[in-house]
C-alpha angles and dihedrals in degrees: 000000000000124000121228145185069291107042104235086160097063131059159306160156155130129142118227132177115196111196134157094003092295093145092054091048091051090051091049092052092050094047085079117090103280131169122222130202119250107177101296099339131070125236125194133217114249122207120202126201116194124190124204112224132180111286117230134170113240125198096158120115090220089107094055093107092062110022126336111222122218120246090268100041115121120218133190129223115225118201089223105034146032118289114283126211118244114219095174145353125220112218120193133181141174120280119258116217114258094001111152093186143353137229118220122201126191116200139186106242124342095306122107094195116129096251090058097051111112099183141344126211118199135190098032106166099192133056091255142048138196108224122202107225093209088088091069129089099166131091109283097225089062095056119111134170139208135176139199134192124248134195128231090282095050093255115143115252096178139034121257114275119246113284110261132187112265089216091072093062126089112283125207096356111197100199138035115272114240116227102178110127102210090138090064096051125092087219129005109244116260088241104041126205119213121206139177145172108272114259118233114260093002117151095182142357132229117216126199129186122196137190122213101208098179107024088232114139091203096060128071120260120232117255106224102174144009118187140153138230104210099182108091090205093060123093104177141059124211106211111216092194117103109223104206100143110101117245146072121312134177139184138199140185138207134186126246136194128235092282095050096258118141114253097176142040120257114277120248113280116269110208133207132175127215122208130174099186129097094006105162099175132024128174124220116195152102131281093308087063093036092057143227132116150179089060098272103048114093127209090262086084113077093210091078099043116096090209087070092068103044098089088220126082112259125179110229111227094164123136121195115244096020124151119200088263090058090049091052092047094056097039097103096045098039106032108032098058089065098045094210119194090220131026119202107211115200118165147109104088091103089052098051095045088054094050104261116150125247089240091058092050094045091051091056094043088053090055091051089050091052092050089053093051093047089054094045093250120139109230115218111190124206122207118252112264120235125248133219110229095191094056093040089058097040098045106026103021091237125138115200118217117268112257098033090131092064092048090049091051092051093049092047091050088056092047091053090056093059120103091242122030142139121217108211096154104088096061092048096049129091128207092280094054090253131125103275114257090224089063102046142044102191098033094242109059122056112232125219099303091043092051089048091054091050094045097046092046092051092043093050090051093056094043094050102037102034102019091234116159 
């Protein structure tokens, strides 16, 4: 499956069961000063507290003894300390469904008229932005901001938010802001995706993943992985490690400059918990199961994961880009450790768009079915979703093979003959037999409403047929 701006063609997983506030307790324990092992040296978590003070413009030379601001430098007045210079402000807002990007406007006063606009920032691909204050030459306490959502063509899909004082946003942040929503998931996906608000002037990001093997705040945690994102325009990391070992994990990120030197503190720790007990339902699939949508939104956001809408807990074993052959190859390592009672099997769309025959796909799906039955797992097949060739070509530059519709129909006919199956295809399909343009941006991945249709249909099946809640 293609990869974006948001990488729905690459990877993901970790299973996490959050019960009785355990995640919050784990975070509380680790908020204490705790060393962690990084090869032979120890690194320590850093916590950063940032206060928002009233923004004022300062031209006075009274600060000359410490640091003399330029004519356009903004400073903040603290009620308990000397004025501090503001180099940047981090603005965050709520996601808008199916937004590919956002437009941010800074105004003088609470008037959005053109003459009062100080600056406009376009093509923001996350629900947050770090704004350099050097662009301003107006009094800080008059600065306000508003944002609106845009589609893939830069056309607004929402109204501007209400104008809000810039002073109330986070000033001079010293670390990237994590956006991964593990705390909202019934289980963390087997292949997790980590995401953050881009850090101003960052050229790369360093990612670290840790395992807490004893839940003891006085002992070091085990460093499992260090990796880098070297594209400054990227704001997520698709972890290709499958986290199947039960326990508490956490990850963090920091920004680097062009010569790989850190320019920020480490972000706050983002925790996830893996469990392999009492898993009733797991889902094996490709990027449609893995999550993400509207091109720029990774699976770390629950809005674009169909598991969010099922109403029953389902462990996400999806991996972006998988064919049915890939799903079969990782069955033993990725499915069996969790011993699910039911396995949702949703794959084949990457095969048919690439020209594979229905017979080839059915043969592999049959092998997955047989593996389930040998291991006393009930296989629940899901029909292959349609694609939209026009949007795939226009947005992603992909051209699906001619005749994919017939192959999809043949596979879905086989699926409907299985003892347990869910038919999600009709509600996703338009009059041409394509994925409806109202449900997708890139022509391959359903966006929020499409994922909701899939999730609700699968959830209703389990509630009605197996009385699982």
